[in-house]
C-alpha positions, 0 to 999 in steps of 0.5 A, a space after each residue: 692816127 695821123 691827126 692828133 690834138 697836138 698837131 691840130 693845136 700846132 696848126 691853129 697856133 701857126 695859122 690862127 690867132 691862138 691854139 684854141 682858135 679853131 673857128 677862124 677861116 685861116 685855121 680851118 683852111 690850114 687844117 683842111 690843107 693838112 688833111 688834103 695833103 695827107 689824103 693825096 699821099 694816101 691816094 698815090 699809094 692806093 689808087 683804087 680807094 674810091 671812098 678816100 677819093 670822095 672824101 678828098 673831093 669833099 675836103 677840097 670843096 669845103 676849103 674852097 668855100 672857106 677861102 671864097 668867104 675869106 676872099 669876099 670878107 677880107 682880101 688881105 687875109 685871103 692873100 696872106 693865107 694863100 701865100 702861107 699855105 702855098 695854094 694857087 688860086 
């Protein structure tokens, strides 16, 4: 499996407050970005995998909602996570 518990802990430790902090908006956005990048690579090789394409679109929507929440709540945290993840908005 591409996403192990150790990988999740590293993502949350780097982008969240701690490795057990899976509820912060920054940690969730980072996790969604990791999953989006993985699915994008999968779809480059398997272009007719429409179920994965649907899952990718759903993940992008979830990340967009979380980033929208963060933008309305605290613009400095939003700008920091956008720069850290390399997401254009």
